[in-house]
BALOBA-1460 file (C-alpha; in Angstrom, 3 decimals):
// residues 319
<rec num="1" residu="m" x="-103.216" y="-46.065" z="-0.399"/>
<rec num="2" residu="k" x="-103.815" y="-44.166" z="3.059"/>
<rec num="3" residu="l" x="-100.259" y="-45.247" z="4.083"/>
<rec num="4" residu="i" x="-99.501" y="-44.194" z="0.535"/>
<rec num="5" residu="i" x="-100.698" y="-40.299" z="1.394"/>
<rec num="6" residu="k" x="-99.596" y="-40.371" z="4.708"/>
<rec num="7" residu="c" x="-95.576" y="-41.124" z="3.645"/>
<rec num="8" residu="t" x="-96.286" y="-38.425" z="0.914"/>
<rec num="9" residu="s" x="-97.114" y="-35.786" z="2.989"/>
<rec num="10" residu="w" x="-94.856" y="-37.091" z="6.040"/>
<rec num="11" residu="i" x="-91.962" y="-36.331" z="3.191"/>
<rec num="12" residu="c" x="-93.191" y="-33.131" z="1.899"/>
<rec num="13" residu="a" x="-93.139" y="-31.769" z="5.854"/>
<rec num="14" residu="t" x="-89.515" y="-33.134" z="6.310"/>
<rec num="15" residu="w" x="-87.786" y="-31.282" z="3.228"/>
<rec num="16" residu="a" x="-90.784" y="-28.087" z="3.954"/>
<rec num="17" residu="l" x="-88.425" y="-28.300" z="7.555"/>
<rec num="18" residu="v" x="-85.090" y="-28.656" z="5.563"/>
<rec num="19" residu="l" x="-85.468" y="-26.047" z="3.527"/>
<rec num="20" residu="l" x="-86.762" y="-23.735" z="6.458"/>
<rec num="21" residu="v" x="-83.965" y="-24.100" z="8.586"/>
<rec num="22" residu="t" x="-81.401" y="-23.941" z="5.145"/>
<rec num="23" residu="l" x="-82.926" y="-20.452" z="4.343"/>
<rec num="24" residu="t" x="-82.610" y="-19.686" z="7.927"/>
<rec num="25" residu="w" x="-78.565" y="-20.419" z="8.812"/>
<rec num="26" residu="v" x="-77.310" y="-18.784" z="4.796"/>
<rec num="27" residu="r" x="-79.525" y="-15.624" z="5.266"/>
<rec num="28" residu="p" x="-77.890" y="-12.771" z="5.559"/>
<rec num="29" residu="n" x="-76.837" y="-9.788" z="7.849"/>
<rec num="30" residu="p" x="-79.299" y="-7.070" z="6.863"/>
<rec num="31" residu="a" x="-76.220" y="-4.833" z="8.754"/>
<rec num="32" residu="i" x="-73.592" y="-5.625" z="6.048"/>
<rec num="33" residu="g" x="-75.526" y="-4.657" z="3.337"/>
<rec num="34" residu="a" x="-75.562" y="-7.877" z="1.553"/>
<rec num="35" residu="d" x="-78.574" y="-7.524" z="-0.436"/>
<rec num="36" residu="k" x="-78.345" y="-3.733" z="-0.805"/>
<rec num="37" residu="a" x="-75.398" y="-0.805" z="-0.512"/>
<rec num="38" residu="i" x="-75.270" y="0.172" z="2.739"/>
<rec num="39" residu="v" x="-74.022" y="3.634" z="3.615"/>
<rec num="40" residu="v" x="-71.366" y="4.795" z="6.301"/>
<rec num="41" residu="n" x="-71.361" y="7.555" z="8.274"/>
<rec num="42" residu="f" x="-67.575" y="8.016" z="9.125"/>
<rec num="43" residu="p" x="-66.869" y="11.197" z="11.938"/>
<rec num="44" residu="k" x="-64.734" y="14.433" z="10.799"/>
<rec num="45" residu="p" x="-62.046" y="15.280" z="10.442"/>
<rec num="46" residu="p" x="-60.933" y="12.123" z="8.579"/>
<rec num="47" residu="v" x="-60.480" y="8.877" z="11.044"/>
<rec num="48" residu="g" x="-58.376" y="7.364" z="8.617"/>
<rec num="49" residu="r" x="-58.145" y="5.570" z="5.134"/>
<rec num="50" residu="y" x="-60.570" y="3.229" z="3.449"/>
<rec num="51" residu="g" x="-60.977" y="0.849" z="0.836"/>
<rec num="52" residu="i" x="-63.912" y="-1.003" z="-0.464"/>
<rec num="53" residu="i" x="-63.682" y="-4.872" z="-1.170"/>
<rec num="54" residu="k" x="-65.218" y="-7.691" z="-2.047"/>
<rec num="55" residu="p" x="-64.835" y="-10.370" z="-0.287"/>
<rec num="56" residu="a" x="-63.296" y="-14.141" z="-1.621"/>
<rec num="57" residu="p" x="-63.181" y="-17.198" z="0.667"/>
<rec num="58" residu="n" x="-59.409" y="-16.966" z="1.024"/>
<rec num="59" residu="p" x="-59.350" y="-13.072" z="2.316"/>
<rec num="60" residu="d" x="-55.478" y="-13.242" z="0.083"/>
<rec num="61" residu="d" x="-58.143" y="-13.432" z="-2.960"/>
<rec num="62" residu="d" x="-60.192" y="-10.483" z="-2.078"/>
<rec num="63" residu="v" x="-60.799" y="-7.724" z="-4.772"/>
<rec num="64" residu="i" x="-59.993" y="-4.192" z="-4.511"/>
<rec num="65" residu="l" x="-62.621" y="-1.938" z="-5.520"/>
<rec num="66" residu="r" x="-61.373" y="0.996" z="-4.387"/>
<rec num="67" residu="s" x="-58.420" y="2.121" z="-1.845"/>
<rec num="68" residu="n" x="-56.767" y="5.133" z="-0.078"/>
<rec num="69" residu="e" x="-59.939" y="7.117" z="0.373"/>
<rec num="70" residu="w" x="-60.298" y="9.436" z="3.228"/>
<rec num="71" residu="a" x="-62.778" y="7.613" z="5.528"/>
<rec num="72" residu="t" x="-65.101" y="11.099" z="6.625"/>
<rec num="73" residu="g" x="-68.516" y="12.045" z="5.916"/>
<rec num="74" residu="a" x="-70.751" y="9.407" z="4.170"/>
<rec num="75" residu="v" x="-69.547" y="6.462" z="1.870"/>
<rec num="76" residu="k" x="-71.505" y="4.350" z="0.359"/>
<rec num="77" residu="v" x="-70.541" y="0.620" z="0.204"/>
<rec num="78" residu="p" x="-71.881" y="-1.438" z="-2.622"/>
<rec num="79" residu="a" x="-74.141" y="-4.829" z="-1.721"/>
<rec num="80" residu="g" x="-71.914" y="-8.029" z="-1.112"/>
<rec num="81" residu="c" x="-68.787" y="-5.307" z="-0.234"/>
<rec num="82" residu="f" x="-67.100" y="-4.462" z="2.729"/>
<rec num="83" residu="l" x="-64.495" y="-1.957" z="4.448"/>
<rec num="84" residu="s" x="-60.921" y="-1.999" z="5.233"/>
<rec num="85" residu="l" x="-60.243" y="0.314" z="7.443"/>
<rec num="86" residu="s" x="-56.387" y="2.183" z="8.099"/>
<rec num="87" residu="i" x="-57.310" y="4.327" z="11.423"/>
<rec num="88" residu="n" x="-54.993" y="7.637" z="11.543"/>
<rec num="89" residu="f" x="-54.243" y="9.743" z="14.559"/>
<rec num="90" residu="y" x="-57.557" y="11.652" z="14.871"/>
<rec num="91" residu="g" x="-59.121" y="7.563" z="14.723"/>
<rec num="92" residu="s" x="-56.868" y="6.597" z="17.491"/>
<rec num="93" residu="q" x="-58.606" y="9.677" z="19.183"/>
<rec num="94" residu="n" x="-62.386" y="8.688" z="19.118"/>
<rec num="95" residu="t" x="-62.155" y="5.168" z="19.000"/>
<rec num="96" residu="k" x="-65.915" y="5.064" z="19.707"/>
<rec num="97" residu="f" x="-66.753" y="5.786" z="16.209"/>
<rec num="98" residu="m" x="-66.030" y="2.123" z="15.641"/>
<rec num="99" residu="s" x="-69.026" y="1.196" z="17.739"/>
<rec num="100" residu="t" x="-71.196" y="3.910" z="15.600"/>
<rec num="101" residu="l" x="-70.501" y="1.836" z="12.256"/>
<rec num="102" residu="p" x="-73.400" y="-1.317" z="10.796"/>
<rec num="103" residu="s" x="-72.123" y="-4.111" z="12.141"/>
<rec num="104" residu="g" x="-70.214" y="-6.492" z="10.339"/>
<rec num="105" residu="i" x="-69.286" y="-3.778" z="7.501"/>
<rec num="106" residu="v" x="-65.622" y="-3.622" z="8.465"/>
<rec num="107" residu="r" x="-63.794" y="-6.351" z="6.826"/>
<rec num="108" residu="n" x="-59.856" y="-5.516" z="7.362"/>
<rec num="109" residu="l" x="-58.668" y="-2.976" z="10.083"/>
<rec num="110" residu="s" x="-55.458" y="-1.502" z="11.270"/>
<rec num="111" residu="c" x="-54.774" y="0.452" z="14.026"/>
<rec num="112" residu="r" x="-50.990" y="0.232" z="13.520"/>
<rec num="113" residu="d" x="-48.476" y="2.364" z="15.937"/>
<rec num="114" residu="l" x="-50.469" y="4.899" z="17.599"/>
<rec num="115" residu="e" x="-51.154" y="5.690" z="21.068"/>
<rec num="116" residu="v" x="-54.434" y="3.379" z="21.527"/>
<rec num="117" residu="g" x="-54.616" y="1.460" z="24.785"/>
<rec num="118" residu="d" x="-56.855" y="-1.122" z="26.077"/>
<rec num="119" residu="k" x="-60.247" y="0.825" z="26.137"/>
<rec num="120" residu="a" x="-59.700" y="1.394" z="22.506"/>
<rec num="121" residu="v" x="-58.832" y="-1.763" z="21.541"/>
<rec num="122" residu="a" x="-62.725" y="-3.002" z="23.649"/>
<rec num="123" residu="d" x="-63.640" y="0.036" z="21.113"/>
<rec num="124" residu="l" x="-62.614" y="-1.666" z="18.044"/>
<rec num="125" residu="c" x="-63.948" y="-5.162" z="19.025"/>
<rec num="126" residu="t" x="-67.040" y="-4.177" z="18.812"/>
<rec num="127" residu="q" x="-66.441" y="-4.852" z="14.846"/>
<rec num="128" residu="k" x="-67.066" y="-8.619" z="15.505"/>
<rec num="129" residu="d" x="-66.820" y="-9.620" z="11.589"/>
<rec num="130" residu="l" x="-63.407" y="-8.724" z="11.739"/>
<rec num="131" residu="v" x="-61.039" y="-11.210" z="9.404"/>
<rec num="132" residu="l" x="-57.867" y="-9.362" z="9.301"/>
<rec num="133" residu="l" x="-56.718" y="-6.995" z="12.442"/>
<rec num="134" residu="n" x="-53.527" y="-5.214" z="12.875"/>
<rec num="135" residu="l" x="-52.334" y="-3.914" z="15.928"/>
<rec num="136" residu="q" x="-48.797" y="-3.738" z="15.797"/>
<rec num="137" residu="g" x="-46.938" y="-1.289" z="18.331"/>
<rec num="138" residu="i" x="-49.952" y="0.036" z="20.250"/>
<rec num="139" residu="d" x="-50.255" y="0.020" z="23.965"/>
<rec num="140" residu="l" x="-51.862" y="-3.135" z="24.453"/>
<rec num="141" residu="t" x="-51.437" y="-4.733" z="27.479"/>
<rec num="142" residu="d" x="-52.528" y="-8.621" z="28.526"/>
<rec num="143" residu="e" x="-56.018" y="-7.079" z="30.001"/>
<rec num="144" residu="g" x="-57.032" y="-5.343" z="26.562"/>
<rec num="145" residu="v" x="-55.954" y="-8.455" z="24.215"/>
<rec num="146" residu="k" x="-58.991" y="-10.073" z="26.296"/>
<rec num="147" residu="h" x="-61.003" y="-8.065" z="24.168"/>
<rec num="148" residu="l" x="-60.364" y="-10.366" z="20.963"/>
<rec num="149" residu="s" x="-61.840" y="-13.260" z="22.285"/>
<rec num="150" residu="v" x="-65.314" y="-12.396" z="20.653"/>
<rec num="151" residu="l" x="-63.349" y="-11.811" z="17.041"/>
<rec num="152" residu="k" x="-64.378" y="-15.717" z="16.100"/>
<rec num="153" residu="k" x="-63.940" y="-15.218" z="12.289"/>
<rec num="154" residu="l" x="-60.466" y="-13.577" z="12.630"/>
<rec num="155" residu="r" x="-57.541" y="-14.948" z="10.367"/>
<rec num="156" residu="k" x="-54.835" y="-12.558" z="9.957"/>
<rec num="157" residu="l" x="-53.821" y="-11.213" z="13.829"/>
<rec num="158" residu="s" x="-50.414" y="-8.764" z="14.447"/>
<rec num="159" residu="i" x="-50.120" y="-8.060" z="17.970"/>
<rec num="160" residu="c" x="-46.243" y="-7.755" z="17.631"/>
<rec num="161" residu="d" x="-44.759" y="-5.077" z="19.042"/>
<rec num="162" residu="t" x="-46.803" y="-4.464" z="21.844"/>
<rec num="163" residu="l" x="-47.057" y="-5.235" z="25.948"/>
<rec num="164" residu="v" x="-48.610" y="-8.464" z="25.645"/>
<rec num="165" residu="t" x="-46.752" y="-11.682" z="27.505"/>
<rec num="166" residu="a" x="-47.212" y="-14.754" z="27.074"/>
<rec num="167" residu="k" x="-50.040" y="-14.927" z="29.885"/>
<rec num="168" residu="g" x="-52.285" y="-12.788" z="28.152"/>
<rec num="169" residu="l" x="-51.942" y="-15.175" z="24.826"/>
<rec num="170" residu="s" x="-54.230" y="-17.189" z="26.710"/>
<rec num="171" residu="v" x="-57.162" y="-15.473" z="24.381"/>
<rec num="172" residu="l" x="-55.774" y="-17.004" z="21.263"/>
<rec num="173" residu="r" x="-57.962" y="-20.114" z="22.416"/>
<rec num="174" residu="n" x="-60.957" y="-18.559" z="21.917"/>
<rec num="175" residu="l" x="-59.547" y="-17.540" z="18.159"/>
<rec num="176" residu="p" x="-59.436" y="-21.124" z="16.324"/>
<rec num="177" residu="q" x="-59.837" y="-19.671" z="12.642"/>
<rec num="178" residu="l" x="-56.380" y="-18.003" z="12.891"/>
<rec num="179" residu="e" x="-54.581" y="-18.581" z="9.891"/>
<rec num="180" residu="n" x="-51.567" y="-15.929" z="10.381"/>
<rec num="181" residu="l" x="-50.231" y="-15.151" z="13.636"/>
<rec num="182" residu="n" x="-47.405" y="-12.092" z="13.556"/>
<rec num="183" residu="l" x="-45.771" y="-12.222" z="17.825"/>
<rec num="184" residu="a" x="-42.805" y="-10.685" z="16.826"/>
<rec num="185" residu="r" x="-41.202" y="-9.071" z="19.451"/>
<rec num="186" residu="l" x="-42.803" y="-9.965" z="22.201"/>
<rec num="187" residu="t" x="-41.885" y="-11.147" z="25.347"/>
<rec num="188" residu="l" x="-42.155" y="-14.868" z="25.476"/>
<rec num="189" residu="g" x="-39.311" y="-16.991" z="26.122"/>
<rec num="190" residu="e" x="-40.090" y="-20.529" z="27.019"/>
<rec num="191" residu="a" x="-43.674" y="-20.016" z="27.846"/>
<rec num="192" residu="v" x="-44.600" y="-19.871" z="24.211"/>
<rec num="193" residu="d" x="-46.338" y="-23.438" z="23.684"/>
<rec num="194" residu="a" x="-49.537" y="-23.778" z="25.461"/>
<rec num="195" residu="p" x="-51.510" y="-20.489" z="23.928"/>
<rec num="196" residu="l" x="-50.249" y="-22.115" z="20.558"/>
<rec num="197" residu="q" x="-52.212" y="-25.426" z="21.495"/>
<rec num="198" residu="s" x="-55.778" y="-25.058" z="19.699"/>
<rec num="199" residu="l" x="-54.745" y="-22.559" z="16.434"/>
<rec num="200" residu="k" x="-54.646" y="-25.706" z="13.789"/>
<rec num="201" residu="n" x="-55.739" y="-24.038" z="10.880"/>
<rec num="202" residu="l" x="-52.303" y="-21.518" z="11.139"/>
<rec num="203" residu="t" x="-50.764" y="-21.550" z="8.391"/>
<rec num="204" residu="v" x="-47.498" y="-18.763" z="9.166"/>
<rec num="205" residu="l" x="-46.286" y="-18.150" z="12.421"/>
<rec num="206" residu="e" x="-44.109" y="-14.859" z="12.836"/>
<rec num="207" residu="l" x="-42.145" y="-15.410" z="16.086"/>
<rec num="208" residu="t" x="-39.088" y="-12.955" z="15.540"/>
<rec num="209" residu="g" x="-37.009" y="-11.684" z="18.487"/>
<rec num="210" residu="t" x="-39.090" y="-13.683" z="21.085"/>
<rec num="211" residu="q" x="-36.466" y="-14.801" z="23.761"/>
<rec num="212" residu="l" x="-37.206" y="-18.369" z="22.622"/>
<rec num="213" residu="t" x="-34.342" y="-21.077" z="23.069"/>
<rec num="214" residu="d" x="-34.426" y="-24.481" z="21.912"/>
<rec num="215" residu="k" x="-35.917" y="-25.699" z="24.621"/>
<rec num="216" residu="a" x="-38.844" y="-23.282" z="23.308"/>
<rec num="217" residu="v" x="-39.078" y="-24.417" z="19.955"/>
<rec num="218" residu="i" x="-38.855" y="-27.944" z="20.853"/>
<rec num="219" residu="d" x="-41.985" y="-27.675" z="23.268"/>
<rec num="220" residu="l" x="-43.879" y="-25.656" z="20.307"/>
<rec num="221" residu="p" x="-46.862" y="-27.373" z="19.229"/>
<rec num="222" residu="y" x="-48.277" y="-29.747" z="16.492"/>
<rec num="223" residu="l" x="-49.361" y="-27.694" z="14.007"/>
<rec num="224" residu="p" x="-50.959" y="-29.505" z="10.990"/>
<rec num="225" residu="k" x="-51.058" y="-26.622" z="8.449"/>
<rec num="226" residu="l" x="-47.774" y="-24.684" z="9.141"/>
<rec num="227" residu="q" x="-46.123" y="-23.364" z="6.168"/>
<rec num="228" residu="t" x="-43.953" y="-20.960" z="7.260"/>
<rec num="229" residu="l" x="-42.110" y="-20.736" z="10.540"/>
<rec num="230" residu="v" x="-39.687" y="-17.330" z="11.079"/>
<rec num="231" residu="l" x="-37.719" y="-17.906" z="14.583"/>
<rec num="232" residu="r" x="-35.049" y="-14.946" z="13.547"/>
<rec num="233" residu="r" x="-33.047" y="-13.224" z="16.091"/>
<rec num="234" residu="n" x="-33.594" y="-15.828" z="18.743"/>
<rec num="235" residu="n" x="-30.734" y="-17.834" z="21.114"/>
<rec num="236" residu="l" x="-31.665" y="-20.602" z="19.114"/>
<rec num="237" residu="t" x="-28.593" y="-23.696" z="17.836"/>
<rec num="238" residu="d" x="-28.959" y="-26.860" z="16.027"/>
<rec num="239" residu="k" x="-30.291" y="-28.753" z="18.826"/>
<rec num="240" residu="c" x="-33.672" y="-27.675" z="18.296"/>
<rec num="241" residu="i" x="-33.669" y="-28.754" z="14.435"/>
<rec num="242" residu="e" x="-35.160" y="-32.812" z="14.864"/>
<rec num="243" residu="s" x="-38.006" y="-31.156" z="16.722"/>
<rec num="244" residu="l" x="-39.361" y="-29.159" z="13.231"/>
<rec num="245" residu="y" x="-39.783" y="-32.483" z="11.899"/>
<rec num="246" residu="k" x="-43.545" y="-32.845" z="13.207"/>
<rec num="247" residu="y" x="-44.054" y="-29.969" z="10.965"/>
<rec num="248" residu="k" x="-44.706" y="-31.923" z="7.667"/>
<rec num="249" residu="t" x="-46.238" y="-28.920" z="5.464"/>
<rec num="250" residu="l" x="-43.219" y="-26.741" z="6.420"/>
<rec num="251" residu="q" x="-42.075" y="-25.014" z="3.358"/>
<rec num="252" residu="n" x="-40.422" y="-21.410" z="4.634"/>
<rec num="253" residu="l" x="-38.286" y="-21.397" z="7.478"/>
<rec num="254" residu="d" x="-36.264" y="-18.474" z="8.603"/>
<rec num="255" residu="f" x="-32.924" y="-19.023" z="10.822"/>
<rec num="256" residu="t" x="-31.755" y="-15.565" z="10.453"/>
<rec num="257" residu="d" x="-29.452" y="-13.920" z="12.586"/>
<rec num="258" residu="t" x="-29.802" y="-17.107" z="15.093"/>
<rec num="259" residu="h" x="-26.737" y="-19.735" z="16.196"/>
<rec num="260" residu="v" x="-27.994" y="-22.610" z="13.761"/>
<rec num="261" residu="t" x="-25.011" y="-23.888" z="11.457"/>
<rec num="262" residu="g" x="-24.770" y="-25.322" z="8.165"/>
<rec num="263" residu="e" x="-24.760" y="-28.397" z="9.630"/>
<rec num="264" residu="g" x="-27.376" y="-27.842" z="11.631"/>
<rec num="265" residu="l" x="-29.405" y="-27.357" z="8.128"/>
<rec num="266" residu="k" x="-28.554" y="-29.996" z="6.643"/>
<rec num="267" residu="r" x="-30.954" y="-32.013" z="8.841"/>
<rec num="268" residu="l" x="-33.339" y="-30.425" z="7.677"/>
<rec num="269" residu="k" x="-33.769" y="-32.860" z="5.082"/>
<rec num="270" residu="g" x="-36.130" y="-34.467" z="6.990"/>
<rec num="271" residu="l" x="-38.749" y="-31.781" z="5.833"/>
<rec num="272" residu="p" x="-40.695" y="-32.918" z="2.705"/>
<rec num="273" residu="n" x="-42.226" y="-29.542" z="1.544"/>
<rec num="274" residu="l" x="-39.328" y="-27.333" z="2.427"/>
<rec num="275" residu="h" x="-38.297" y="-25.511" z="-0.083"/>
<rec num="276" residu="r" x="-36.948" y="-21.796" z="1.201"/>
<rec num="277" residu="i" x="-34.868" y="-21.381" z="4.190"/>
<rec num="278" residu="t" x="-33.775" y="-17.709" z="5.091"/>
<rec num="279" residu="i" x="-30.556" y="-17.275" z="6.899"/>
<rec num="280" residu="r" x="-26.919" y="-14.732" z="7.004"/>
<rec num="281" residu="t" x="-25.729" y="-16.450" z="4.489"/>
<rec num="282" residu="k" x="-21.912" y="-15.441" z="4.997"/>
<rec num="283" residu="v" x="-22.614" y="-18.199" z="8.091"/>
<rec num="284" residu="l" x="-22.226" y="-21.048" z="5.513"/>
<rec num="285" residu="k" x="-19.532" y="-22.177" z="4.370"/>
<rec num="286" residu="l" x="-19.147" y="-23.012" z="-0.017"/>
<rec num="287" residu="a" x="-19.063" y="-26.596" z="1.127"/>
<rec num="288" residu="d" x="-22.314" y="-26.357" z="3.232"/>
<rec num="289" residu="r" x="-24.017" y="-24.761" z="0.871"/>
<rec num="290" residu="a" x="-23.412" y="-27.153" z="-1.954"/>
<rec num="291" residu="q" x="-24.502" y="-29.892" z="0.376"/>
<rec num="292" residu="l" x="-27.588" y="-28.319" z="0.927"/>
<rec num="293" residu="k" x="-28.382" y="-28.302" z="-2.345"/>
<rec num="294" residu="k" x="-27.177" y="-32.174" z="-3.423"/>
<rec num="295" residu="l" x="-29.856" y="-32.915" z="-0.336"/>
<rec num="296" residu="m" x="-32.412" y="-30.748" z="-1.048"/>
<rec num="297" residu="p" x="-32.470" y="-29.750" z="-4.976"/>
<rec num="298" residu="r" x="-35.811" y="-27.879" z="-4.638"/>
<rec num="299" residu="l" x="-34.346" y="-25.802" z="-1.836"/>
<rec num="300" residu="k" x="-33.689" y="-22.182" z="-2.360"/>
<rec num="301" residu="i" x="-31.405" y="-20.389" z="0.171"/>
<rec num="302" residu="e" x="-32.222" y="-16.220" z="0.342"/>
<rec num="303" residu="e" x="-30.399" y="-14.013" z="2.565"/>
<rec num="304" residu="g" x="-31.747" y="-12.791" z="5.739"/>
<rec num="305" residu="s" x="-29.383" y="-9.876" z="6.433"/>
<rec num="306" residu="r" x="-30.157" y="-5.961" z="6.349"/>
<rec num="307" residu="e" x="-26.741" y="-5.063" z="6.997"/>
<rec num="308" residu="s" x="-26.181" y="-3.003" z="3.944"/>
<rec num="309" residu="i" x="-28.666" y="-0.572" z="5.019"/>
<rec num="310" residu="v" x="-28.864" y="-0.999" z="8.599"/>
<rec num="311" residu="p" x="-25.573" y="-1.059" z="11.232"/>
<rec num="312" residu="t" x="-24.480" y="-5.124" z="12.403"/>
<rec num="313" residu="e" x="-24.989" y="-4.836" z="15.600"/>
<rec num="314" residu="i" x="-28.387" y="-4.351" z="16.210"/>
<rec num="315" residu="f" x="-28.847" y="-8.139" z="14.314"/>
<rec num="316" residu="a" x="-27.371" y="-10.150" z="17.221"/>
<rec num="317" residu="p" x="-30.022" y="-12.281" z="19.046"/>
<rec num="318" residu="l" x="-32.016" y="-10.651" z="21.791"/>
<rec num="319" residu="h" x="-30.404" y="-12.495" z="24.660"/>
């Protein structure tokens, strides 16, 4: 009887410890108002536009409760909700306000095409729970991009049209949750493979106009979940086609304004899930198009050109 009592007491104590650890693990962050509404105070004049979103496991499924409101004065964020914030000129001149917001309250942040430099990016990254960050076209360098290393929950990132080089991309090793990455029009050349090695959750990779060569594409690392790969406006030929066979999950491939031919595209039949190719369709002969449809019946061939509204000469590969 004593043995049974002792065993029972030990089991109860063990389960009590497990329960305590579990409750500690799932306890919500009080700073983000998980249990109650929270008031966020923005400066004046408005520093941008905000929306209120209810998060979903997949950020693409987040529910928008309110959108396109001026970010100024007191804003009440309902329990369990977050902010989506798009900074304007006034916000870009006073990024210090980001550090005054409740920790973790901003889920999505856009600071696109503004005169924002490396020091300001440090202010933006005080919101360490960001899931989406758009820094397209800002004055970001290899030094400033280091600040992104604290954003461990980041799943979507755009640093296209910035001053970041292949050297600066080493920061990506600290962002293992990334699923969508836009590096368009960075000067990368053949040095893009190493920074991408750790991004095993990546599903979308945008490499438009990054001065890639066939060798750079051949050397791209294995990305087990990759579904969309954009390689437009690079000096690529049919030589790189077989190297894409490692991406068995690939569904969408963009070769617009490269030197890839119809013969090269036919070899893409080695990709079992590919169902969309984007290319300048006038480079395809009718016979090539017919053979592609025969080899890959589910394949859709989409026109990648915008020459009807933009001068044709700007679409040539960058080198």
